[in-house]
VEXKE-733982 format. One record per atom (N, C-alpha, C): x, y, z. Coordinates in steps of 0.05 Angstrom, whole numbers, padded with zeros to 5 digits, always signed. Example, Ala and Ser with C-alpha at 12.3 -4.5 7.8 and 13.67 -1.06 7.14 Angstrom:
BEGIN
+00264-00114+00156;+00246-00090+00156;+00264-00066+00156;+00257-00045+00142;+00273-00021+00143;+00258+00001+00157;
***
This chain:
BEGIN
-02724-00256-01358;-02751-00249-01349;-02752-00248-01319;-02764-00228-01308;-02767-00226-01279;-02797-00224-01273;-02806-00239-01253;-02834-00238-01246;-02837-00238-01216;-02817-00228-01201;-02816-00231-01172;-02838-00216-01158;-02846-00193-01168;-02866-00178-01154;-02894-00182-01166;-02897-00203-01183;-02921-00208-01198;-02927-00184-01215;-02949-00170-01210;-02956-00148-01227;-02964-00124-01209;-02962-00101-01219;-02969-00078-01203;-02998-00080-01193;-03015-00089-01211;-03043-00090-01203;-03048-00109-01181;-03032-00129-01179;-03035-00149-01158;-03012-00148-01138;-03004-00124-01130;-02983-00122-01110;-02996-00131-01083;-02979-00132-01062;-02989-00145-01038;-03013-00130-01026;-03011-00103-01025;-03033-00089-01012;-03058-00090-01029;-03056-00086-01055;-03080-00086-01072;-03092-00113-01074;-03075-00134-01073;-03086-00161-01074;-03101-00167-01049;-03091-00159-01026;-03105-00163-01001;-03131-00148-01001;-03131-00123-01012;-03155-00107-01013;-03176-00121-01030;-03167-00131-01054;-03186-00144-01072;-03196-00170-01060;-03179-00185-01048;-03187-00211-01037;-03207-00208-01014;-03200-00190-00995;-03217-00187-00972;-03243-00174-00980;-03242-00154-00998;-03266-00142-01008;-03285-00163-01020;-03273-00181-01036;-03289-00203-01047;-03301-00221-01026;-03286-00226-01005;-03295-00244-00984;-03318-00233-00968;-03320-00206-00966;-03341-00195-00950;-03365-00184-00966;-03364-00189-00992;-03386-00180-01010;-03411-00194-01002;-03434-00180-01003;-03459-00192-00994;-03474-00207-01016;-03467-00203-01041;-03481-00217-01062;-03462-00237-01075;-03471-00262-01077;-03453-00282-01089;-03453-00278-01119;-03432-00289-01131;-03430-00288-01160;-03453-00302-01174;-03463-00292-01196;-03487-00304-01209;-03481-00332-01220;-03456-00340-01222;-03451-00366-01234;-03444-00387-01214;-03453-00384-01188;-03450-00405-01169;-03465-00430-01178;-03452-00453-01176;-03466-00478-01183;-03457-00500-01164;-03473-00521-01164;-03466-00544-01148;-03452-00564-01166;-03425-00565-01163;-03409-00581-01181;-03402-00608-01170;-03399-00627-01187;-03389-00654-01179;-03359-00651-01172;-03349-00670-01157;-03321-00668-01148;-03302-00666-01172;-03308-00681-01193;-03290-00680-01216;-03291-00654-01232;-03311-00637-01226;-03314-00611-01239;-03299-00589-01225;-03288-00595-01202;-03275-00574-01186;-03249-00565-01198;-03243-00539-01193;-03217-00529-01199;-03198-00537-01176;-03175-00548-01182;-03157-00558-01162;-03132-00542-01160;-03125-00534-01136;-03100-00520-01130;-03083-00538-01113;-03059-00544-01122;-03041-00562-01108;-03021-00546-01092;-03018-00553-01066;-02998-00540-01049;-02977-00561-01042;-02952-00557-01051;-02930-00576-01046;-02911-00562-01027;-02914-00567-01001;-02901-00551-00980;-02893-00569-00957;-02873-00560-00941;-02865-00576-00917;-02886-00576-00895;-02894-00600-00886;-02911-00603-00863;-02897-00618-00841;-02872-00627-00847;-02855-00640-00827;-02827-00628-00829;-02812-00631-00808;-02784-00622-00808;-02780-00593-00799;-02757-00582-00806;-02749-00556-00797;-02769-00534-00803;-02782-00536-00826;-02799-00515-00835;-02829-00521-00833;-02835-00541-00816;-02863-00550-00814;-02882-00528-00805;-02874-00512-00785;-02892-00491-00775;-02897-00470-00797;-02877-00464-00813;-02881-00444-00835;-02899-00456-00856;-02895-00481-00863;-02912-00494-00883;-02941-00496-00875;-02946-00502-00849;-02973-00505-00840;-02988-00478-00840;-02973-00456-00834;-02986-00430-00835;-02992-00421-00863;-02975-00428-00882;-02981-00422-00910;-03006-00438-00918;-03009-00462-00909;-03033-00478-00915;-03058-00465-00903;-03056-00455-00879;-03080-00441-00867;-03088-00417-00884;-03069-00402-00893;-03075-00379-00909;-03088-00387-00936;-03076-00408-00948;-03087-00417-00974;-03115-00428-00970;-03121-00442-00948;-03147-00454-00944;-03168-00432-00939;-03160-00411-00925;-03178-00388-00921;-03186-00376-00948;-03166-00372-00965;-03171-00361-00992;-03190-00379-01007;-03186-00405-01006;-03204-00424-01020;-03232-00421-01010;-03235-00420-00984;-03262-00417-00972;-03275-00391-00982;-03261-00369-00982;-03272-00344-00991;-03278-00345-01021;-03260-00356-01037;-03265-00359-01066;-03290-00375-01071;-03294-00397-01058;-03317-00413-01062;-03343-00399-01053;-03341-00383-01032;-03365-00368-01023;-03373-00348-01043;-03355-00340-01061;-03361-00319-01081;-03364-00332-01109;-03368-00357-01111;-03374-00369-01137;-03351-00386-01148;-03329-00387-01135;-03307-00404-01144;-03291-00391-01167;-03279-00408-01183;-03263-00400-01206;-03278-00409-01231;-03286-00390-01248;-03301-00396-01272;-03326-00411-01266;-03339-00404-01244;-03364-00417-01237;-03361-00445-01225;-03337-00453-01220;-03333-00480-01208;-03320-00477-01181;-03328-00495-01163;-03317-00494-01136;-03287-00502-01137;-03273-00494-01116;-03244-00497-01115;-03237-00516-01092;-03218-00534-01097;-03208-00552-01077;-03178-00549-01073;-03169-00547-01048;-03140-00546-01043;-03130-00574-01036;-03111-00583-01052;-03098-00609-01047;-03070-00604-01037;-03063-00617-01014;-03039-00611-01000;-03021-00636-00998;-02996-00632-01005;-02976-00654-01002;-02952-00644-00986;-02942-00662-00969;-02918-00656-00953;-02893-00660-00969;-02880-00639-00976;-02855-00640-00991;-02831-00649-00974;-02835-00649-00947;-02813-00650-00927;-02800-00623-00928;-02782-00618-00909;-02769-00592-00907;-02744-00590-00925;-02733-00612-00934;-02707-00610-00948;-02701-00630-00970;-02720-00646-00978;-02715-00667-00998;-02727-00659-01025;-02710-00651-01043;-02720-00641-01069;-02733-00664-01085;-02722-00688-01083;-02734-00711-01098;-02762-00716-01088;-02767-00714-01062;-02794-00718-01052;-02812-00696-01061;-02802-00671-01060;-02819-00648-01069;-02827-00651-01098;-02809-00660-01115;-02817-00664-01144;-02836-00687-01147;-02831-00708-01131;-02849-00731-01132;-02878-00723-01124;-02880-00706-01103;-02906-00697-01095;-02919-00678-01116;-02902-00662-01129;-02912-00645-01150;-02922-00662-01173;-02908-00683-01179;-02916-00701-01201;-02943-00714-01194;-02947-00722-01170;-02973-00733-01162;-02995-00713-01165;-02990-00688-01156;-03011-00668-01157;-03018-00662-01186;-02998-00660-01204;-03004-00652-01231;-03014-00675-01248;-03001-00699-01246;-03007-00720-01265;-03029-00739-01255;-03032-00742-01229;-03053-00759-01219;-03078-00743-01210;-03072-00722-01194;-03094-00706-01184;-03105-00685-01203;-03089-00679-01224;-03097-00661-01245;-03102-00633-01234;-03084-00622-01218;-03088-00595-01208;-03085-00575-01231;-03099-00553-01228;-03098-00531-01248;-03076-00511-01242;-03069-00508-01216;-03049-00490-01207;-03031-00504-01187;-03006-00496-01185;-02987-00508-01166;-02975-00486-01149;-02974-00491-01123;-02962-00472-01104;-02940-00487-01088;-02919-00472-01081;-02897-00483-01065;-02870-00474-01076;-02850-00472-01060;-02845-00484-01034;-02831-00464-01016;-02831-00470-00990;-02817-00453-00971;-02786-00455-00975;-02777-00480-00978;-02748-00485-00982;-02741-00476-01011;-02723-00457-01014;-02716-00446-01040;-02707-00467-01060;-02691-00486-01051;-02681-00507-01069;-02704-00524-01079;-02723-00530-01061;-02746-00545-01069;-02764-00529-01087;-02767-00503-01082;-02783-00486-01099;-02772-00486-01127;-02745-00485-01130;-02733-00485-01156;-02737-00511-01170;-02735-00533-01155;-02739-00560-01167;-02768-00563-01177;-02787-00554-01161;-02815-00555-01168;-02820-00538-01193;-02808-00514-01193;-02811-00496-01216;-02801-00509-01242;-02779-00522-01240;-02769-00536-01264;-02788-00557-01275;-02800-00572-01256;-02820-00592-01264;-02845-00579-01275;-02855-00558-01261;-02879-00544-01270;-02875-00533-01298;-02851-00524-01304;-02845-00513-01331;-02848-00536-01352;-02838-00559-01346;-02840-00582-01364;-02869-00588-01370;-02887-00584-01350;-02915-00591-01353;-02933-00567-01360;-02921-00544-01363;-02936-00519-01369;-02958-00513-01350;-02953-00518-01324;-02972-00512-01303;-02964-00485-01290;-02984-00467-01286;-02978-00442-01273;-02970-00447-01245;-02947-00437-01237;-02935-00443-01211;-02929-00417-01197;-02940-00415-01173;-02935-00391-01156;-02919-00400-01132;-02896-00387-01127;-02879-00393-01104;-02887-00374-01082;-02899-00384-01061;-02907-00366-01039;-02883-00356-01023;-02864-00373-01016;-02844-00365-00997;-02817-00377-01000;-02809-00383-01025;-02782-00392-01030;-02766-00368-01041;-02746-00359-01026;-02735-00332-01031;-02711-00330-01050;-02698-00352-01057;-02674-00350-01072;-02678-00335-01099;-02660-00318-01106;-02663-00300-01130;-02669-00316-01155;-02656-00339-01158;-02657-00353-01184;-02685-00361-01192;-02703-00365-01173;-02731-00374-01180;-02744-00355-01200;-02740-00329-01196;-02751-00310-01215;-02728-00294-01228;-02704-00306-01228;-02681-00293-01240;-02667-00310-01261;-02644-00320-01254;-02628-00334-01274;-02641-00360-01284;-02658-00373-01267;-02671-00398-01275;-02701-00394-01277;-02710-00370-01282;-02739-00364-01284;-02751-00377-01308;-02775-00388-01305;-02791-00399-01327;-02815-00382-01332;-02827-00384-01356;-02849-00367-01363;-02873-00371-01345;-02876-00394-01333;-02900-00401-01318;-02897-00397-01288;-02874-00385-01278;-02868-00384-01250;-02869-00355-01240;-02884-00351-01218;-02886-00325-01205;-02881-00328-01176;-02874-00306-01163;-02867-00307-01134;-02882-00285-01119;-02889-00292-01094;-02902-00273-01076;-02882-00259-01057;-02864-00275-01046;-02845-00265-01026;-02823-00248-01039;-02806-00236-01022;-02783-00222-01032;-02761-00241-01041;-02741-00231-01055;-02718-00247-01062;-02697-00244-01039;-02677-00262-01039;-02656-00260-01019;-02641-00233-01021;-02635-00224-01046;-02620-00199-01049;-02637-00175-01039;-02662-00175-01043;-02679-00154-01033;-02677-00153-01002;-02677-00176-00990;-02676-00177-00961;-02649-00167-00950;-02627-00176-00962;-02601-00167-00952;-02597-00137-00958;-02605-00128-00981;-02602-00099-00987;-02618-00081-00968;-02640-00091-00958;-02657-00075-00941;-02646-00070-00913;-02627-00087-00904;-02617-00084-00877;-02586-00080-00876;-02572-00084-00898;-02543-00082-00898;-02532-00055-00889;-02543-00033-00900;-02533-00007-00893;-02536-00001-00863;-02558-00009-00852;-02563-00005-00823;-02542-00020-00807;-02537-00045-00814;-02518-00061-00799;-02490-00048-00801;-02483-00040-00825;-02456-00029-00829;-02452-00002-00814;-02472+00014-00815;-02469+00041-00803;-02473+00040-00772;-02488+00022-00762;-02494+00022-00734;-02478+00002-00717;-02467-00019-00730;-02455-00040-00714;-02426-00047-00722;-02417-00038-00745;-02390-00043-00753;-02388-00060-00778;-02363-00064-00788;-02358-00076-00814;-02343-00102-00813;-02342-00115-00789;-02329-00141-00787;-02351-00161-00779;-02357-00179-00798;-02380-00197-00795;-02371-00227-00796;-02385-00243-00781;-02381-00272-00783;-02408-00285-00790;-02409-00302-00810;-02434-00314-00819;-02438-00342-00809;-02462-00349-00801;-02470-00377-00796;-02494-00381-00814;-02491-00398-00834;-02508-00400-00857;-02519-00428-00862;-02545-00430-00867;-02556-00456-00874;-02546-00464-00902;-02538-00489-00905;-02523-00498-00928;-02541-00508-00951;-02555-00489-00963;-02570-00495-00987;-02577-00468-01000;-02592-00468-01021;-02595-00444-01038;-02603-00419-01023;-02622-00421-01005;-02631-00398-00990;-02608-00385-00974;-02594-00400-00959;-02572-00390-00943;-02550-00379-00961;-02543-00393-00982;-02522-00384-01001;-02530-00357-01013;-02556-00354-01020;-02564-00329-01032;-02563-00306-01013;-02571-00310-00988;-02569-00289-00968;-02540-00282-00963;-02523-00301-00960;-02494-00295-00955;-02482-00280-00978;-02488-00288-01003;-02477-00274-01026;-02486-00245-01026;-02511-00240-01019;-02521-00212-01018;-02507-00196-00997;-02504-00207-00973;-02490-00193-00952;-02460-00189-00958;-02448-00208-00971;-02419-00206-00978;-02416-00183-00998;-02434-00180-01017;-02432-00158-01036;-02434-00131-01022;-02452-00129-01003;-02455-00104-00988;-02430-00099-00971;-02420-00120-00959;-02396-00117-00942;-02372-00108-00959;-02369-00120-00982;-02346-00113-01000;-02348-00084-01009;-02373-00075-01016;-02376-00048-01025;-02370-00027-01003;-02372-00036-00978;-02367-00018-00956;-02339-00021-00945;-02322-00037-00959;-02294-00043-00950;-02294-00056-00923;-02314-00073-00918;-02316-00088-00894;-02300-00114-00895;-02301-00129-00873;-02285-00154-00871;-02303-00177-00863;-02301-00199-00879;-02314-00224-00872;-02294-00240-00856;-02300-00244-00830;-02282-00258-00812;-02284-00288-00814;-02306-00298-00825;-02309-00326-00828;-02338-00333-00835;-02342-00357-00844;-02369-00366-00851;-02371-00396-00847;-02391-00405-00832;-02396-00433-00828;-02422-00441-00843;-02420-00462-00859;-02444-00473-00872;-02454-00496-00854;-02480-00495-00847;-02491-00515-00829;-02514-00530-00843;-02516-00556-00839;-02537-00571-00852;-02565-00563-00843;-02584-00565-00860;-02612-00560-00853;-02619-00581-00831;-02631-00571-00809;-02639-00588-00788;-02618-00591-00766;-02598-00573-00766;-02578-00573-00745;-02590-00566-00718;-02583-00581-00697;-02593-00575-00671;-02572-00563-00652;-02547-00569-00657;-02525-00559-00639;-02507-00540-00655;-02508-00514-00648;-02492-00494-00661;-02469-00485-00644;-02463-00499-00622;-02443-00490-00603;-02416-00486-00616;-02407-00505-00633;-02381-00503-00645;-02380-00479-00664;-02401-00474-00678;-02402-00451-00697;-02401-00425-00681;-02416-00423-00659;-02417-00399-00643;-02390-00393-00630;-02376-00415-00621;-02350-00411-00608;-02330-00401-00629;-02331-00412-00653;-02313-00402-00674;-02319-00372-00680;-02344-00365-00682;-02352-00338-00688;-02341-00319-00666;-02345-00327-00641;-02335-00311-00618;-02305-00307-00619;-02290-00327-00627;-02261-00325-00627;-02250-00304-00647;-02266-00296-00667;-02257-00277-00686;-02263-00248-00678;-02277-00245-00655;-02284-00218-00645;-02298-00201-00665;-02321-00210-00675;-02335-00195-00696;-02350-00171-00685;-02357-00153-00703;-02376-00132-00696;-02405-00144-00696;-02410-00162-00714;-02436-00175-00716;-02433-00204-00723;-02449-00220-00711;-02453-00248-00719;-02478-00249-00735;-02476-00256-00760;-02499-00255-00779;-02509-00284-00783;-02534-00288-00774;-02547-00314-00775;-02565-00316-00800;-02558-00333-00818;-02573-00336-00843;-02586-00363-00842;-02606-00366-00824;-02620-00390-00819;-02650-00385-00819;-02665-00406-00815;-02694-00403-00815;-02707-00426-00799;-02732-00423-00792;-02747-00444-00779;-02734-00453-00753;-02735-00479-00748;-02724-00490-00723;-02694-00485-00721;-02680-00484-00743;-02651-00478-00742;-02646-00451-00729;-02661-00431-00737;-02658-00404-00725;-02664-00405-00695;-02686-00419-00688;-02693-00421-00660;-02670-00433-00643;-02659-00455-00653;-02638-00469-00638;-02613-00451-00636;-02605-00438-00657;-02581-00422-00657;-02584-00397-00639;-02607-00384-00640;-02611-00360-00623;-02612-00368-00593;-02625-00390-00587;-02625-00399-00559;-02597-00403-00549;-02581-00416-00565;-02554-00423-00556;-02536-00398-00555;-02540-00379-00573;-02524-00354-00573;-02529-00339-00547;-02554-00339-00538;-02561-00325-00513;-02550-00340-00489;-02552-00367-00490;-02542-00383-00468;-02512-00379-00464;-02498-00375-00486;-02469-00369-00485;-02463-00340-00479;-02483-00323-00477;-02479-00295-00472;-02467-00279-00495;-02468-00290-00519;-02456-00276-00542;-02470-00250-00548;-02496-00248-00542;-02511-00224-00548;-02502-00201-00530;-02488-00207-00508;-02477-00186-00491;-02450-00175-00501;-02438-00189-00520;-02412-00182-00530;-02412-00172-00559;-02431-00183-00575;-02431-00177-00604;-02460-00172-00612;-02464-00158-00634;-02491-00155-00644;-02499-00180-00660;-02523-00189-00656;-02534-00212-00670;-02553-00201-00691;-02551-00210-00715;-02568-00199-00737;-02571-00219-00759;-02585-00211-00780;-02590-00228-00803;-02608-00214-00822;-02620-00230-00840;-02639-00219-00859;-02667-00226-00850;-02677-00248-00862;-02705-00256-00857;-02709-00266-00828;-02731-00256-00816;-02740-00266-00790;-02770-00272-00792;-02779-00290-00776;-02807-00299-00778;-02820-00298-00750;-02846-00293-00751;-02861-00293-00726;-02862-00321-00713;-02862-00342-00730;-02861-00369-00719;-02836-00374-00703;-02813-00362-00712;-02788-00365-00697;-02790-00350-00671;-02799-00326-00671;-02801-00310-00646;-02819-00323-00626;-02840-00335-00635;-02858-00349-00617;-02846-00374-00605;-02826-00385-00619;-02812-00409-00609;-02789-00403-00591;-02783-00377-00586;-02761-00369-00570;-02770-00359-00542;-02753-00363-00522;-02759-00349-00496;-02755-00319-00500;-02768-00303-00484;-02766-00273-00487;-02737-00263-00489;-02719-00274-00473;-02692-00264-00473;-02677-00269-00499;-02687-00288-00516;-02674-00294-00541;-02686-00280-00565;-02706-00264-00560;-02718-00248-00582;-02702-00223-00586;-02680-00226-00598;-02660-00204-00601;-02651-00201-00630;-02637-00179-00635;-02624-00176-00661;-02638-00157-00679;-02625-00154-00703;-02636-00137-00724;-02642-00154-00748;-02667-00152-00758;-02677-00170-00778;-02696-00156-00798;-02704-00172-00818;-02724-00162-00837;-02749-00178-00834;-02772-00164-00830;-02798-00177-00830;-02812-00169-00857;-02822-00189-00871;-02834-00183-00897;-02863-00174-00894;-02877-00183-00874;-02905-00175-00870;-02911-00179-00840;-02927-00161-00829;-02934-00163-00801;-02964-00157-00798;-02976-00171-00779;-03005-00171-00777;-03017-00145-00766;-03001-00130-00751;-03011-00105-00738;-03004-00081-00756;-03022-00073-00773;-03017-00051-00792;-03039-00030-00790;-03040-00014-00769;-03061+00005-00765;-03065+00024-00789;-03089+00027-00798;-03095+00045-00819;-03092+00034-00847;-03082+00009-00850;-03079-00003-00876;-03105-00018-00883;-03117-00011-00905;-03143-00022-00912;-03144-00053-00912;-03164-00064-00900;-03171-00093-00901;-03152-00111-00886;-03130-00101-00875;-03113-00119-00859;-03128-00129-00835;-03143-00112-00821;-03157-00121-00797;-03177-00143-00803;-03191-00140-00826;-03210-00161-00834;-03196-00188-00839;-03172-00186-00852;-03157-00210-00857;-03148-00223-00831;-03138-00207-00813;-03129-00217-00787;-03152-00230-00772;-03175-00218-00772;-03198-00229-00758;-03207-00256-00771;-03206-00258-00797;-03213-00282-00811;-03194-00305-00804;-03169-00299-00803;-03149-00319-00795;-03152-00328-00766;-03157-00309-00749;-03160-00315-00720;-03184-00333-00716;-03206-00329-00731;-03229-00346-00729;-03223-00374-00739;-03206-00376-00759;-03200-00402-00771;-03179-00417-00755;-03159-00403-00744;-03136-00417-00732;-03133-00412-00702;-03146-00391-00692;-03143-00384-00664;-03119-00367-00658;-03105-00357-00679;-03081-00341-00675;-03079-00320-00697;-03062-00300-00692;-03058-00280-00713;-03042-00291-00736;-03046-00281-00760;-03031-00290-00783;-03002-00282-00782;-02985-00298-00795;-02957-00291-00799;-02953-00284-00828;-02928-00277-00835;-02922-00272-00863;-02929-00296-00879;-02924-00320-00868;-02929-00345-00883;-02959-00348-00888;-02975-00341-00869;-03004-00343-00873;-03013-00325-00896;-03001-00301-00896;-03007-00282-00918;-02997-00292-00945;-02973-00304-00946;-02962-00315-00971;-02981-00336-00983;-02991-00354-00966;-03009-00375-00977;-03035-00363-00986;-03045-00343-00971;-03070-00330-00978;-03068-00315-01004;-03046-00299-01007;-03042-00282-01031;-03038-00300-01055;-03023-00321-01052;-03017-00339-01075;-03043-00351-01086;-03059-00360-01068;-03084-00374-01076;-03104-00355-01089;-03107-00331-01077;-03125-00311-01088;-03115-00302-01115;-03089-00301-01119;-03078-00293-01145;-03088-00311-01167;-03088-00337-01162;-03098-00357-01182;-03127-00350-01189;-03144-00345-01169;-03172-00340-01175;-03176-00313-01189;-03163-00293-01180;-03167-00266-01192;-03160-00265-01221;-03136-00276-01228;-03128-00275-01256;-03144-00293-01273;-03152-00317-01264;-03168-00336-01280;-03196-00325-01284;-03208-00314-01264;-03235-00303-01267;-03234-00278-01285;-03213-00262-01282;-03212-00238-01299;-03208-00245-01328;-03192-00265-01334;-03186-00272-01362;-03203-00294-01373;-03220-00306-01355;-03240-00327-01364;-03226-00351-01376;-03203-00359-01365;-03189-00382-01375;-03172-00394-01354;-03165-00420-01358;-03145-00433-01341;-03120-00439-01356;-03118-00431-01381;-03095-00437-01397;-03071-00420-01389;-03049-00433-01381;-03025-00419-01371;-03014-00398-01390;-03010-00404-01415;-02999-00383-01433;-03016-00358-01435;-03043-00362-01435;-03061-00338-01436;-03060-00322-01410;-03058-00337-01388;-03056-00323-01362;-03030-00307-01361;-03008-00319-01370;-02982-00306-01370;-02984-00280-01386;-02995-00282-01410;-02997-00259-01428;-03010-00235-01414;-03031-00241-01399;-03045-00219-01386;-03031-00210-01360;-03017-00227-01347;-02999-00219-01325;-02980-00198-01336;-02967-00204-01358;-02947-00186-01369;-02959-00160-01380;-02982-00162-01392;-02996-00138-01402;-03003-00119-01379;-03013-00131-01357;-03020-00114-01334;-02995-00102-01321;-02973-00116-01324;-02947-00106-01312;-02936-00083-01328;-02943-00081-01354;-02931-00061-01371;-02940-00033-01364;
***
């Protein structure tokens, strides 16, 4: 079973259109009510607020909270107000992430579960959510297995998969910069998935993998890895990192002058990372999943304005992921008039057909 793109009806552009249109409607839903706290619909967000991916997690939270505010202004879910409950999964501890998911589901009684940025944590949460039959939407955990080999009936994804990201940029790198690559890869599911995708493209093009270093999440010093990469004289140094790890590695690559000798590239890049870099380190060829400046695309400007009013800054892809994931819960539950996971799944699949 694959559910990576959710459903055609709720693709990224149409979901944004539906959500923003709902948020600017002038007439509230006829079933608005003043509910007691225990009557609220609860959405649990199990995401990193500390560590390497803290900035990404906080932006997903901002997007999710905006969605909750808009949903409540339009009558909530099934006539009940919505509350966002947030837990810090940390950036890399799967046991903590599952512990927080357990709290959200079993103590806080959430109706929907969102998370995680870290692909390994997203998979661990998905396995737990499956045991509890809770509808789980993964906003930004990219590894293919979440909606591939380890997919569960109750798990959906908003972001791209790792293979989608590598496929989208591989041909450009091969044709424009050469076929000898050196990888510096974060050592967990996300990095492994990206490297496997790039290796498949490299092999198909009769390219050469000159080497690959696996680096722990939270690495601050990449000097040894960059020196090894330089010694192989690659056409491209491919960085398969994210968050603070990517910031640290790119800064050091430029300090060593490697960008003057080799092309620097990778798959996923984030606005949070670029904002954390000095201008001279904003280099390379990357994949952006979503960008805030989209002239002529319906409702993007309204979404950007709403986020700027809430946070004082433009949205990132992460802000969009949190927003889209939360609105998906409301749209499908209100459409199908139920909170029951199996019934919601049935209609997701029917709409997909």
